[in-house]
LODO-734440 format. One record per residue: residue number from 1; x, y, z of N, C-alpha, C in turn. Coordinates in steps of 0.001 Angstrom, whole numbers, padded with zeros to 6 digits, always signed. Atoms other than C-alpha are relative to their C-alpha. Layout:
N
<NUM,<X,Y,Z>,<X,Y,Z>,<X,Y,Z>> ...
END
This chain:
210
<1,<-000894,+000523,-001032>,<+131908,+224946,+102108>,<+000887,-001135,-000508>> <2,<-000832,+001059,+000534>,<+133514,+222430,+099748>,<-000543,-001368,+000376>> <3,<+000408,+001357,-000338>,<+133434,+218708,+100406>,<-000078,-000160,+001514>> <4,<+000220,+000125,-001441>,<+131932,+218230,+103852>,<-000091,-001474,+000357>> <5,<+000082,+001398,-000425>,<+132597,+214900,+105535>,<+000033,-000164,+001510>> <6,<+000018,+000021,-001455>,<+132513,+215848,+109206>,<-000915,+001115,+000515>> <7,<+000846,-001044,-000586>,<+130181,+217827,+111499>,<+000832,+001093,+000652>> <8,<-000649,-001033,-000822>,<+131048,+221134,+113122>,<-000745,+000213,+001313>> <9,<+000604,+000063,-001334>,<+128663,+220470,+115998>,<-000631,-001367,+000209>> <10,<+000579,+001284,-000379>,<+127352,+217440,+117847>,<-000970,+000194,+001156>> <11,<+000882,+000144,-001160>,<+124375,+216800,+120101>,<+000380,-001338,+000629>> <12,<-000582,+001221,-000577>,<+125921,+214270,+122501>,<-000899,-000695,+001021>> <13,<+000881,+000621,-000989>,<+122970,+213484,+124793>,<-000811,+001058,+000725>> <14,<-000025,+001354,-000538>,<+121529,+212764,+127118>,<-001166,-000803,-000584>> <15,<+001092,+000834,+000482>,<+119329,+209815,+126192>,<-001301,+000354,+000715>> <16,<+001346,-000274,-000523>,<+115573,+210350,+126687>,<-000092,+001387,+000622>> <17,<-000006,-001377,-000519>,<+116127,+214071,+127159>,<-000363,+001025,-001069>> <18,<+000467,-000940,+001018>,<+114626,+215595,+124042>,<+000932,+000187,-001178>> <19,<-000938,-000187,+001111>,<+117495,+215098,+121602>,<-000653,-000241,-001356>> <20,<+000693,+000233,+001272>,<+115158,+213740,+118919>,<-000798,+001230,-000404>> <21,<+000728,-001240,+000295>,<+112948,+216820,+119175>,<+000960,+001088,-000452>> <22,<-000979,-001016,+000369>,<+116019,+219045,+119047>,<+000548,-000259,-001396>> <23,<-000463,+000378,+001347>,<+117289,+217162,+115989>,<-000983,+000493,-001060>> <24,<+001007,-000406,+000985>,<+114014,+217820,+114171>,<-000163,+001519,-000053>> <25,<+000049,-001468,-000007>,<+113869,+221465,+115264>,<+001130,+000576,-000853>> <26,<-001161,-000535,+000709>,<+117365,+222114,+113950>,<-000051,-000337,-001486>> <27,<+000071,+000438,+001395>,<+116702,+220182,+110757>,<-000911,+000891,-000837>> <28,<+000911,-000900,+000713>,<+114011,+222728,+109860>,<+000641,+001344,-000330>> <29,<-000657,-001292,+000229>,<+116454,+225645,+109913>,<+000759,-000044,-001329>> <30,<-000635,+000029,+001328>,<+117676,+226579,+106403>,<+001521,+000042,+000021>> <31,<-001459,-000108,-000058>,<+121238,+227176,+107587>,<+000624,-001088,+000877>> <32,<-000491,+001133,-000795>,<+121554,+223904,+109512>,<-000197,-001284,-000797>> <33,<+000110,+001332,+000606>,<+122259,+220461,+108057>,<+000179,-001044,+001094>> <34,<-000103,+001124,-000927>,<+121597,+217362,+110137>,<+000112,-001294,-000804>> <35,<-000163,+001267,+000705>,<+122694,+213883,+109087>,<-001340,-000725,-000110>> <36,<+001266,+000729,+000145>,<+119833,+211753,+107698>,<-000182,-001087,+001055>> <37,<+000039,+000931,-001129>,<+120713,+209112,+110303>,<+000177,+000823,+001261>> <38,<-000068,-000871,-001174>,<+119909,+210881,+113551>,<+001154,-000379,+000917>> <39,<-001042,+000455,-000924>,<+122307,+208754,+115609>,<+000978,-000953,-000701>> <40,<-000976,+000881,+000653>,<+125249,+207445,+113567>,<+000863,-000790,+000984>> <41,<-000835,+000642,-001025>,<+127197,+206577,+116771>,<+001432,-000257,-000468>> <42,<-001308,+000255,+000599>,<+130361,+206774,+114656>,<+001138,+000129,+001002>> <43,<-001129,-000244,-000899>,<+132582,+208178,+117389>,<+000041,-000945,+001195>> <44,<-000059,+001074,-000992>,<+131648,+205349,+119738>,<+000808,-001170,-000553>> <45,<-000570,+001209,+000589>,<+132778,+202635,+117331>,<+001223,+000245,-000879>> <46,<-001070,-000350,+000941>,<+135514,+204474,+115419>,<+001249,-000865,+000167>> <47,<-001200,+000806,-000254>,<+138309,+202472,+117058>,<-000321,-001316,+000702>> <48,<+000406,+001249,-000629>,<+136416,+199349,+118061>,<-001160,+000207,+000954>> <49,<+001149,-000048,-000899>,<+133639,+198522,+120501>,<+000454,+000227,+001436>> <50,<-000402,-000266,-001388>,<+134046,+200100,+123973>,<-000444,-001114,+000944>> <51,<+000294,+001082,-000940>,<+134150,+197589,+126816>,<-001266,+000268,+000802>> <52,<+001154,-000334,-000839>,<+131424,+199466,+128700>,<-001316,-000443,-000628>> <53,<+001221,+000475,+000633>,<+128882,+198288,+126132>,<-000303,-001436,+000383>> <54,<+000224,+001297,-000619>,<+129354,+194822,+127624>,<-000507,-001078,-000924>> <55,<+000446,+001168,+000751>,<+127939,+191491,+126570>,<-001282,+000271,-000764>> <56,<+001300,-000254,+000605>,<+124568,+192984,+125677>,<+000114,+000512,-001423>> <57,<-000166,-000579,+001325>,<+125990,+194636,+122581>,<-000231,-001029,-001096>> <58,<+000167,+001027,+001019>,<+125905,+191315,+120723>,<-001460,-000211,-000371>> <59,<+001424,+000204,+000246>,<+122127,+191235,+121021>,<-000740,+001289,-000337>> <60,<+000669,-001288,+000109>,<+121422,+194920,+120594>,<+000176,+000600,-001391>> <61,<-000065,-000497,+001375>,<+120707,+195743,+116955>,<+000068,+001519,-000017>> <62,<+000044,-001464,-000076>,<+120088,+199353,+117992>,<+001399,+000603,-000032>> <63,<-001381,-000489,+000012>,<+123827,+199805,+118604>,<+000871,-000757,-001000>> <64,<-000904,+000844,+000778>,<+125370,+196937,+116670>,<+000031,+000368,-001479>> <65,<+000086,-000270,+001435>,<+124221,+198121,+113245>,<+000391,+001428,-000363>> <66,<-000291,-001402,+000290>,<+125425,+201716,+113523>,<+001269,+000172,-000823>> <67,<-001071,-000316,+000946>,<+127979,+203424,+111294>,<+001371,-000120,+000658>> <68,<-001302,+000276,-000606>,<+131519,+202224,+111945>,<+001179,+000330,-000912>> <69,<-001115,-000284,+000906>,<+133567,+203254,+108885>,<+000028,+001475,-000376>> <70,<-000162,-001392,+000423>,<+134963,+206617,+107782>,<-000827,+000299,-001241>> <71,<+000710,-000220,+001262>,<+133433,+206206,+104343>,<-001501,+000136,+000220>> <72,<+001441,-000055,-000248>,<+129926,+205494,+105586>,<-000379,+001249,+000786>> <73,<+000278,-001220,-000762>,<+130142,+208360,+108058>,<+000061,+001216,-000914>> <74,<-000118,-001115,+000945>,<+131325,+210752,+105342>,<-001225,+000077,-000904>> <75,<+001190,+000024,+000859>,<+128348,+209647,+103227>,<-001188,+000701,+000641>> <76,<+001097,-000663,-000700>,<+126038,+211049,+105896>,<-000040,+001498,-000292>> <77,<-000088,-001447,+000219>,<+127177,+214547,+104901>,<-000059,+000381,-001477>> <78,<+000064,-000272,+001437>,<+126720,+214235,+101136>,<-001020,+001081,-000334>> <79,<+001048,-000984,+000279>,<+123598,+216392,+101313>,<+000297,+001394,+000502>> <80,<-000360,-001324,-000527>,<+125362,+219275,+103064>,<+000647,+000836,-001091>> <81,<-000528,-000883,+001040>,<+126151,+222269,+100875>,<+000557,+001279,+000616>> <82,<-000485,-001295,-000490>,<+126345,+225843,+102130>,<-000473,+000324,+001411>> <83,<+000457,-000250,-001364>,<+124878,+225427,+105610>,<+001199,+000329,+000895>> <84,<-001104,-000377,-000897>,<+126985,+227098,+108281>,<+000129,-000957,+001177>> <85,<-000019,+000957,-001108>,<+126048,+224502,+110919>,<-000314,-001393,-000539>> <86,<+000143,+001375,+000491>,<+126483,+220802,+110136>,<+000154,-000934,+001195>> <87,<-000059,+000772,-001232>,<+125650,+218313,+112839>,<-000647,-001363,-000056>> <88,<+000690,+001269,-000232>,<+124479,+214959,+114096>,<-000330,-000093,+001477>> <89,<+000551,+000035,-001360>,<+122810,+213806,+117301>,<+000011,-001408,+000577>> <90,<-000129,+001324,-000615>,<+124125,+210591,+118839>,<-000043,+000151,+001519>> <91,<+000254,-000330,-001407>,<+122690,+210726,+122342>,<+000770,-000849,+001000>> <92,<-000816,+000801,-000918>,<+125031,+208090,+123784>,<+001435,+000489,+000094>> <93,<-001378,-000506,-000053>,<+128217,+210059,+123112>,<+000374,+000500,+001395>> <94,<-000286,-000585,-001313>,<+127916,+211726,+126516>,<+000572,-001024,+000974>> <95,<-000371,+001015,-000986>,<+128485,+208413,+128319>,<+001338,-000682,-000291>> <96,<-001154,+000770,+000449>,<+131540,+207225,+126427>,<+001288,+000814,+000025>> <97,<-001324,-000628,+000022>,<+135078,+208276,+127269>,<+000625,-000152,-001379>> <98,<-000557,+000258,+001324>,<+136060,+206694,+123957>,<-000556,+000972,-001031>> <99,<+000592,-000957,+000935>,<+133624,+208946,+122105>,<+000629,+001370,+000171>> <100,<-000630,-001300,-000261>,<+135042,+212048,+123780>,<+001409,+000045,-000574>> <101,<-001364,+000071,+000526>,<+138568,+210946,+122867>,<+000006,+000051,-001525>> <102,<+000045,+000056,+001461>,<+137649,+210171,+119254>,<-000434,+001326,-000609>> <103,<+000468,-001295,+000491>,<+135775,+213444,+118780>,<+001108,+001036,+000113>> <104,<-001073,-000978,-000212>,<+138613,+215500,+120249>,<+001148,-000210,-000973>> <105,<-001084,+000308,+000931>,<+141112,+213739,+118002>,<-000368,+000340,-001437>> <106,<+000428,-000131,+001396>,<+139071,+213934,+114800>,<-000493,+001399,-000347>> <107,<+000573,-001331,+000264>,<+137245,+217281,+115081>,<+000139,+000863,+001263>> <108,<-000263,-000687,-001277>,<+138865,+219221,+117954>,<-000677,+001356,+000154>> <109,<+000635,-001319,-000073>,<+137151,+222513,+117072>,<-001521,-000068,-000007>> <110,<+001448,+000135,+000076>,<+133635,+221102,+116995>,<-000679,+000572,+001241>> <111,<+000794,-000474,-001129>,<+130895,+222508,+119204>,<-000872,-001138,+000521>> <112,<+000696,+001082,-000691>,<+129134,+220292,+121717>,<-001279,+000541,+000633>> <113,<+001281,-000341,-000625>,<+125451,+220524,+122673>,<-000471,-001197,+000818>> <114,<+000526,+001075,-000839>,<+124010,+218513,+125547>,<-001287,+000470,+000660>> <115,<+001283,-000276,-000650>,<+120429,+218394,+126828>,<-000092,-000885,+001237>> <116,<+000059,+000740,-001258>,<+120068,+217390,+130479>,<-001411,+000019,+000575>> <117,<+001331,+000174,-000588>,<+116909,+216085,+132145>,<+000148,-000445,+001446>> <118,<+000010,+000532,-001366>,<+116032,+215397,+135774>,<+000416,-001471,-000050>> <119,<-000544,+001351,+000157>,<+118064,+212196,+136276>,<-000959,-001123,+000369>> <120,<+000963,+001041,-000381>,<+115255,+210275,+137989>,<-001026,-000196,-001114>> <121,<+000957,+000091,+001102>,<+112738,+211088,+135262>,<+000649,-000612,-001233>> <122,<-000712,+000530,+001162>,<+115333,+210326,+132623>,<+000182,-001505,+000119>> <123,<-000240,+001423,-000228>,<+116156,+206943,+134168>,<-001276,-000812,-000200>> <124,<+001263,+000726,+000129>,<+112502,+205901,+134376>,<-000450,-000051,-001457>> <125,<+000358,-000034,+001414>,<+111838,+206990,+130796>,<+000857,-000975,-000796>> <126,<-000929,+000917,+000659>,<+114900,+205032,+129653>,<-000379,-001457,+000282>> <127,<+000438,+001337,-000412>,<+113701,+201977,+131596>,<-001211,-000442,-000818>> <128,<+001208,+000321,+000766>,<+110283,+202084,+129909>,<+000320,-000196,-001476>> <129,<-000389,+000102,+001408>,<+111896,+202607,+126509>,<+000645,-001352,-000290>> <130,<-000670,+001283,+000202>,<+114045,+199500,+126930>,<-000964,-001174,+000148>> <131,<+001063,+001011,-000058>,<+110994,+197465,+127965>,<-000695,-000071,-001353>> <132,<+000688,-000067,+001295>,<+109289,+198616,+124773>,<+000840,-000631,-001103>> <133,<-000900,+000573,+001005>,<+112351,+197608,+122748>,<+000232,-001489,+000203>> <134,<-000149,+001419,-000259>,<+112296,+194173,+124348>,<+001353,-000415,+000533>> <135,<-001335,+000336,-000512>,<+115753,+194387,+125927>,<+000087,+000072,+001523>> <136,<+000018,-000103,-001464>,<+114758,+195014,+129573>,<-000892,-001098,+000579>> <137,<+000784,+001118,-000524>,<+113662,+191839,+131436>,<-000893,+000356,+001182>> <138,<+000805,-000371,-001161>,<+112300,+193602,+134546>,<-001166,+000893,-000428>> <139,<+001170,-000815,+000324>,<+108946,+195383,+134651>,<-000303,+001049,+001067>> <140,<+000271,-000903,-001117>,<+109020,+197252,+137975>,<+001257,+000816,+000287>> <141,<-001176,-000846,-000175>,<+111398,+200213,+138167>,<+000388,+000123,+001470>> <142,<-000303,-000067,-001436>,<+111089,+200464,+141955>,<+000762,-001243,+000456>> <143,<-000707,+001235,-000331>,<+112152,+196842,+142226>,<+001431,+000046,-000541>> <144,<-001334,-000149,+000603>,<+115069,+197578,+139893>,<+000920,+000790,+000926>> <145,<-000792,-000852,-000887>,<+116234,+200302,+142267>,<+000210,-000671,+001354>> <146,<-000058,+000533,-001368>,<+115416,+198578,+145572>,<+000881,-001239,+000130>> <147,<-000793,+001239,-000058>,<+117198,+195318,+144695>,<+001434,+000206,-000492>> <148,<-001359,-000314,+000484>,<+120355,+197105,+143511>,<+000338,-000757,-001283>> <149,<-000180,+000733,+001248>,<+119872,+195491,+140128>,<+001107,+000604,-000863>> <150,<-001011,-000632,+000851>,<+122086,+198049,+138435>,<+001413,-000369,+000440>> <151,<-001326,+000387,-000491>,<+125063,+197254,+140673>,<+000355,-001412,-000461>> <152,<-000234,+001373,+000455>,<+124666,+193587,+139762>,<+000356,-000010,-001484>> <153,<-000266,-000035,+001441>,<+124593,+194417,+136071>,<+001379,+000573,-000294>> <154,<-001315,-000607,+000215>,<+127646,+196643,+136275>,<+001106,-000984,+000371>> <155,<-001035,+000940,-000463>,<+129587,+193981,+138202>,<+000212,-001144,-000977>> <156,<-000120,+001078,+000989>,<+128902,+191452,+135431>,<+000079,+000540,-001425>> <157,<-000182,-000650,+001304>,<+129330,+193965,+132574>,<-001121,-000326,-000982>> <158,<+001139,+000242,+000877>,<+125830,+193565,+131172>,<-000068,+001009,-001141>> <159,<-000036,-000982,+001082>,<+126300,+196753,+129187>,<-000732,+001279,+000334>> <160,<+000514,-001333,-000313>,<+125613,+200472,+129361>,<-001454,+000192,-000398>> <161,<+001383,-000137,+000457>,<+122345,+200110,+127469>,<-000979,-000219,+001147>> <162,<+000904,+000373,-001089>,<+120811,+198622,+130627>,<+000374,+000628,+001336>> <163,<-000354,-000722,-001227>,<+122358,+201027,+133168>,<-000755,+001323,+000016>> <164,<+000851,-001191,+000054>,<+119650,+203610,+133820>,<+000432,+001080,+000986>> <165,<-000401,-000969,-001020>,<+120965,+205258,+136983>,<+001373,+000584,-000311>> <166,<-001363,-000430,+000331>,<+124608,+205444,+135896>,<-000010,+001146,-001013>> <167,<+000058,-001025,+001049>,<+123591,+207583,+132934>,<-000394,+001370,+000543>> <168,<+000411,-001270,-000592>,<+122319,+210266,+135311>,<+001103,+000741,+000727>> <169,<-001125,-000683,-000651>,<+125745,+211126,+136747>,<+000655,+000949,-001002>> <170,<-000391,-000885,+001095>,<+126076,+214039,+134362>,<+001374,+000631,+000198>> <171,<-001283,-000651,-000257>,<+129029,+215721,+136031>,<+001159,-000923,-000361>> <172,<-001028,+001004,+000305>,<+131089,+212552,+135750>,<+000181,-000147,-001505>> <173,<-000085,+000244,+001440>,<+130255,+212022,+132094>,<+000491,+001238,-000753>> <174,<-000385,-001223,+000709>,<+130620,+215636,+131014>,<+001444,+000399,+000258>> <175,<-001396,-000344,-000284>,<+134027,+215911,+132650>,<+000919,-000483,-001113>> <176,<-000811,+000502,+001110>,<+135382,+213834,+129765>,<+000036,+001003,-001152>> <177,<+000060,-001008,+001064>,<+134296,+216636,+127430>,<+000625,+001316,+000446>> <178,<-000603,-001239,-000504>,<+135253,+219589,+129607>,<+001525,-000122,+000103>> <179,<-001448,+000209,-000049>,<+138723,+218048,+129908>,<+000648,+000069,-001379>> <180,<-000547,+000068,+001353>,<+139087,+217999,+126128>,<-000401,+001167,-000901>> <181,<+000490,-001099,+000829>,<+137159,+220990,+124783>,<-000086,+001277,+000834>> <182,<+000180,-001249,-000749>,<+137109,+224667,+125733>,<-001446,+000149,+000450>> <183,<+001344,-000174,-000551>,<+134142,+225555,+127903>,<-000897,+000776,-000952>> <184,<+000773,-000816,+000943>,<+133060,+228069,+125256>,<-000556,-000821,-001158>> <185,<+000476,+000864,+001082>,<+132512,+225163,+122845>,<-001020,-001026,+000477>> <186,<+000984,+000934,-000554>,<+130075,+223327,+125123>,<-001227,+000775,+000468>> <187,<+001259,-000657,-000366>,<+126425,+224348,+125472>,<-000919,-001007,+000679>> <188,<+000919,+000850,-000753>,<+124163,+222805,+128118>,<-001389,+000623,-000016>> <189,<+001402,-000416,+000032>,<+120397,+223052,+127659>,<-000792,-000928,+000916>> <190,<+000845,+000830,-000856>,<+117788,+221833,+130144>,<-001203,-000514,-000780>> <191,<+001137,+000641,+000655>,<+115137,+219420,+128921>,<-001287,+000774,+000237>> <192,<+001230,-000721,-000344>,<+112443,+221372,+130742>,<-000135,+001280,-000816>> <193,<+000036,-001221,+000810>,<+113383,+224569,+128891>,<-000308,-000323,-001453>> <194,<+000244,+000395,+001387>,<+113431,+222788,+125543>,<-001448,-000416,-000202>> <195,<+001378,+000474,+000098>,<+110016,+221264,+126251>,<-001009,+001128,+000175>> <196,<+000994,-001016,-000353>,<+108251,+224294,+127766>,<+000134,+001279,-000811>> <197,<-000223,-001229,+000777>,<+109844,+227217,+125911>,<+001064,-000264,-001070>> <198,<-000990,+000394,+001005>,<+111534,+225727,+122846>,<+000573,+001172,-000788>> <199,<-000498,-001147,+000770>,<+111801,+229101,+121099>,<+001219,+000622,+000667>> <200,<-001130,-000593,-000722>,<+114092,+230475,+123807>,<+001212,-000931,-000017>> <201,<-001104,+000966,+000015>,<+116156,+227288,+123966>,<+000664,-000037,-001366>> <202,<-000552,+000033,+001351>,<+116562,+227265,+120196>,<+000782,+001264,-000313>> <203,<-000744,-001242,+000221>,<+117618,+230909,+120158>,<+001387,-000092,+000632>> <204,<-001296,+000196,-000666>,<+120357,+230058,+122664>,<+000918,-000873,-000852>> <205,<-000798,+000930,+000799>,<+121501,+227207,+120450>,<+000460,+000649,-001298>> <206,<-000388,-000668,+001244>,<+121444,+229259,+117238>,<+001097,+001026,+000254>> <207,<-001054,-000966,-000351>,<+123484,+231972,+118948>,<+001325,-000725,+000257>> <208,<-001193,+000796,-000299>,<+125913,+229317,+120169>,<+000674,-000494,-001281>> <209,<-000526,+000522,+001265>,<+126290,+227923,+116650>,<+000383,+001107,-000984>> <210,<-000268,-001148,+000886>,<+126642,+231425,+115161>,<-000738,-000109,-001331>> 
END
């Protein structure tokens, strides 16, 4: 395939919806290459830091240290040779209009894979994950919901990392991709299918990737 420095497919999300498992499944296929860094986040930061990441980005090593230059991103594909499918799996791409714009501009023919999970379960899992990472100050998810904590955070631009409910508005987020890519280039998989019958879900994905 010559010098490969860009993917021909992306797993764009959603967070806490099985994208890490899918990354590892695909990485085992001999005709698939996945970047060694599971989530480069390159297309989020390609043209600067999106405002939606808010003030929290300054304290969030998880996002702040990700790949931001063309050269470093191209280096992620040095190990790709003759694989027909070359991809990466940055699960926050789904939430970023800027990511959708950057992807469409840079690799307009790429294929998009998204795994969707029950939004309530996804939000709670994300909440617990952020507690574990030490970035979530609250400990009671019901209190978070009942006190409209998310609305307060959004109004003060605390940052998308700490918006658990907002990330569940899949139709809103995916519209940024459906507006920029042909429907035939977007594949939606359900988390429950990937978890319970991964063989069938993977067959769908392999067929999608040709």
